[in-house]
Structures are given as structure tokens and as C-alpha cells.
C-alpha positions in Angstrom: 98.1 96.5 56.2 97.4 99.6 58.2 96.8 99.9 61.9 93.1 100.4 62.5 92.3 103.9 63.6 89.6 104.5 66.1 86.7 106.8 65.1 87.5 110.4 65.8 85.1 112.8 67.6 84.3 115.5 65.1 82.3 118.7 65.6 79.6 118.0 63.1 77.9 121.2 64.2 80.5 123.1 62.2 81.1 121.1 59.1 83.6 123.5 57.7 85.8 123.3 60.8 88.9 121.2 61.1 92.1 120.5 63.0 94.2 117.5 64.1 91.5 114.8 64.3 93.3 111.9 62.7 96.3 109.7 63.2 99.3 108.4 61.2 99.0 104.8 60.0 101.1 102.4 57.9 99.4 101.1 54.8 101.6 98.4 53.4 104.7 100.2 52.2 103.5 103.8 52.6 102.6 106.0 55.5 99.3 107.9 55.6 97.2 110.3 57.7 93.8 108.7 58.4 90.7 110.3 59.8 87.4 108.5 60.4 84.0 110.2 60.9 82.1 110.0 64.2 79.6 107.5 62.7 80.1 104.5 60.5 80.5 105.3 56.8 81.2 103.3 53.6 82.3 106.4 51.8 86.0 107.4 51.6 88.0 110.1 50.0 91.7 109.9 49.0 93.2 113.3 49.8 96.3 114.0 47.7 99.0 116.3 48.9 100.7 119.3 47.2 104.4 119.6 46.7 104.9 120.2 50.4 104.0 116.6 51.3 101.5 114.5 53.2 102.4 116.0 56.6 101.5 119.6 55.6 98.8 120.8 58.1 96.8 122.5 55.4 96.2 119.2 53.6 95.5 117.3 56.8 92.9 119.9 57.8 91.1 119.2 54.5 91.0 115.5 55.4 89.6 116.5 58.9 86.9 118.6 57.2 85.9 115.7 55.0 85.7 113.4 58.0 83.5 116.0 59.7 81.2 115.6 56.7 80.9 111.8 57.0 83.8 110.5 54.9 86.7 108.3 55.8 89.6 110.5 54.7 93.1 109.2 54.0 96.1 111.3 53.0 98.8 108.9 51.9 102.5 109.8 51.4 102.5 109.7 47.6 106.2 110.6 47.6 106.8 107.3 49.3 109.3 108.6 51.8 111.1 110.9 49.5 111.7 114.5 50.7 108.9 116.9 50.0 109.6 120.3 48.6 110.3 123.1 51.1 110.0 126.9 50.7 113.7 127.0 51.8 114.8 125.0 48.8 116.4 126.5 45.7 113.6 127.0 43.1 116.1 126.7 40.3 116.3 123.0 41.3 112.5 122.5 41.3 112.2 120.7 38.0 115.1 118.3 39.0 113.3 117.6 42.3 110.0 117.0 40.5 111.4 114.6 37.9 111.3 111.6 40.3 107.9 112.6 41.8 105.7 112.8 38.8 102.0 112.9 39.8 101.1 110.4 37.1 103.6 107.8 38.4 101.6 106.8 41.5 99.8 103.7 40.3 101.5 101.4 42.9 100.5 103.7 45.7 97.0 104.3 44.5 96.4 100.5 44.2 97.6 100.0 47.8 95.3 102.8 49.1 92.3 101.5 47.1 92.8 98.0 48.5 93.1 99.4 52.0 89.9 101.4 51.7 87.9 98.5 50.3 89.3 95.7 52.5 90.1 97.4 55.8 87.6 100.3 55.8 84.8 98.6 53.9 84.4 101.6 51.6 82.0 101.0 48.8 82.1 104.6 47.4 85.5 106.2 46.9 86.4 109.7 45.7 89.6 111.7 45.4 90.5 115.3 46.2 93.9 116.8 45.4 95.7 120.2 45.6 98.3 121.5 43.2 100.6 118.5 42.6 97.7 116.5 44.0 95.3 118.2 41.6 97.2 116.8 38.7 97.3 113.4 40.4 93.5 113.6 41.0 93.0 114.4 37.3 95.1 111.3 36.5 92.9 109.1 38.8 89.8 110.4 37.1 91.2 109.2 33.8 92.5 105.8 35.0 90.3 104.5 37.8 86.6 104.0 37.1 86.1 102.9 40.8 86.8 106.5 41.8 83.2 107.8 41.7 84.0 111.5 42.1 87.1 113.7 41.7 87.9 117.2 42.7 91.1 118.6 41.2 92.1 121.9 42.9 94.5 124.1 41.0 96.2 121.2 39.3 98.7 122.4 36.7 97.3 121.7 33.2 99.3 119.6 30.8 98.4 119.6 27.1 98.0 115.9 26.3 95.4 114.4 24.0 94.7 111.7 26.6 93.9 114.1 29.4 90.2 114.8 28.6 88.3 111.5 28.4 87.5 111.3 32.1 86.0 108.2 33.6 85.0 109.9 36.8 82.8 113.0 37.2 85.3 115.7 38.0 85.2 119.3 39.4 88.1 121.5 38.5 88.7 124.5 40.8 91.0 127.4 39.9 91.9 130.9 41.1 91.6 133.8 38.8 94.9 135.3 40.0 96.9 132.1 40.0 100.2 133.0 38.4 101.1 129.3 38.0 98.0 128.5 35.9 97.1 131.2 33.4 93.4 131.6 32.5 94.0 130.7 28.9 95.1 127.2 30.0 91.9 126.9 32.0 89.9 128.0 29.0 91.7 125.4 26.8 91.0 122.7 29.3 87.3 123.5 29.3 87.1 123.6 25.5 88.8 120.2 25.3 86.6 118.7 27.9 83.5 119.9 26.1 84.8 118.3 23.0 86.0 114.9 24.4 84.5 114.3 27.9 81.4 112.1 28.2 81.0 112.1 32.0 79.9 115.1 34.1 82.5 117.8 34.8 82.7 121.4 35.9 85.4 124.0 35.6 85.1 126.8 38.1 87.2 129.9 38.4 87.1 131.9 41.6 87.6 135.7 41.1 90.5 137.3 42.8 91.9 134.1 44.2 95.5 132.9 44.1 97.2 129.5 44.0 96.6 127.6 47.2 93.5 129.4 48.4 91.2 126.4 49.0 93.4 124.6 51.5 94.6 127.7 53.3 94.8 127.3 57.0 92.1 129.1 59.0 94.6 131.5 60.6 95.9 132.5 57.2 92.4 133.4 55.8 91.7 137.1 55.5 88.1 138.4 55.5 88.2 139.3 51.8 89.0 135.8 50.7 86.9 133.9 53.2 83.6 133.8 51.2 85.4 132.4 48.1 87.3 129.8 50.2 84.1 128.7 52.0 82.2 128.5 48.7 85.0 126.4 47.0 85.0 124.0 50.0 81.2 123.8 49.8 81.4 123.1 46.1 83.9 120.3 46.8 81.6 118.7 49.4 78.5 119.1 47.2 80.3 117.5 44.2 81.4 114.5 46.3 77.9 114.2 47.8 76.3 114.2 44.4 78.3 111.4 43.0 79.1 109.3 46.0 
């Protein structure tokens, strides 16, 4: 089981602020970044990494932000020690790299994290938020884990599968209008299929002018033009979690 982390002092006065508030822990066979809010909470969010791995500051900052809003936040290493992608890698090898890191093959890790949150953190309400690779994984959790009470899939690449639309958890999907990785026709198809098949609450939201990765951009990388959309997307994420958790 993981080492217990002490509650972290968070600046609740600025609930959109973040930065280095948690600590690394061991949860059974996987490592994780864990952040606890300044007051006791029985609400927890699993924060799921993008292709750059669980140690990416951008993703950890999102965990910090969630903790500042009263959630226990845990960002596990869903690659289970395997090397994350790096911008210095050869993109022609990307599919080969991805083959052993499918975001739908994480059942063992998810079960470990859920057990930790329930037994060690006493979490009674659990949600999931994921970015890119983690957005796909979050979509998967919303399909497979009814105990996940709310899900936010942020620019998760859409796969055309008939079993991808009957969600068990209320899910918010966030996309950027200018995302070259996820064309808008795919987003439209997702929304149409959800309307046809989904029986729980969902929302598909497209942010004008935004590119892949905009929601978990580091504060120093945010330009004034994008800042309103980034803040609105983060507010939407927090509101969705609050509504269902």
C-alpha cells in the first residue's frame, strides 16, 4: 500500500492556481503523485497522464488544482514503469511505442488505485480526469467502472467502436477547434453516437481556436489570447466534477 501523504497547504484563495503541492508515493506495484486538500475530504479524482507520462509537470499541476478545490488527487503511472514518450523520440516509431501502452489495457492499475482511494484515503466519491492518452483512458473508465461517478475526457482521440458510447458515468468531453489530431468531424460523430446510445448525462464541448493540449498547459506557456478559454475549460471541468460528486 502507499505511504500516507500529509495534507498539503493549498492556496484556496486562488482555486485555479497550482504548483508542486504533492508527493510521490508507492501504491502496490505502481508509483503515483498524490495531493491532498488542506481539509479532510471523501472525494477523490484519478488524474490520468498523457503520452509524456505521470511525471509531466503539466499533469501534476492539474492534480494540484483539483486538490486546491477540495479533492484528493492521484496521478498514477499508468505506464507501469515503461518509458513515456518524449518529444525527442522518432515519431515514425510512435505506433510501435503505443502498442504496449494501450489506454484500454489499464484494468489492473485502475483496480489498484480504486482500492487505495477507498481503503487508504476513505474516498466515497471518485471521479476521473484525463488528457490526450488519458482522455481515452478516462472514456474507458466511464464505460467500465460505475463507481467512477464523474469523468472528464480532455482531447482523447476518438476510436470508432460500437461499444464506446454506452457510458456508465456522466462524462464531459472537451476538445479544441484547431486540434490537428482530432478532426471536428470525429467530434461530431461522437456526439451523434452518444445522443443515440448514451443514457447517462454527457456533454461535448469544443473550444474555438484552441489546439491539442490547451487545457493542461503550464501557466508560463499560456498567452493572453488563450487564457479565457483555458480558464473556462478548467472551470467546466471543476463544475462537472462538483455536479456529480
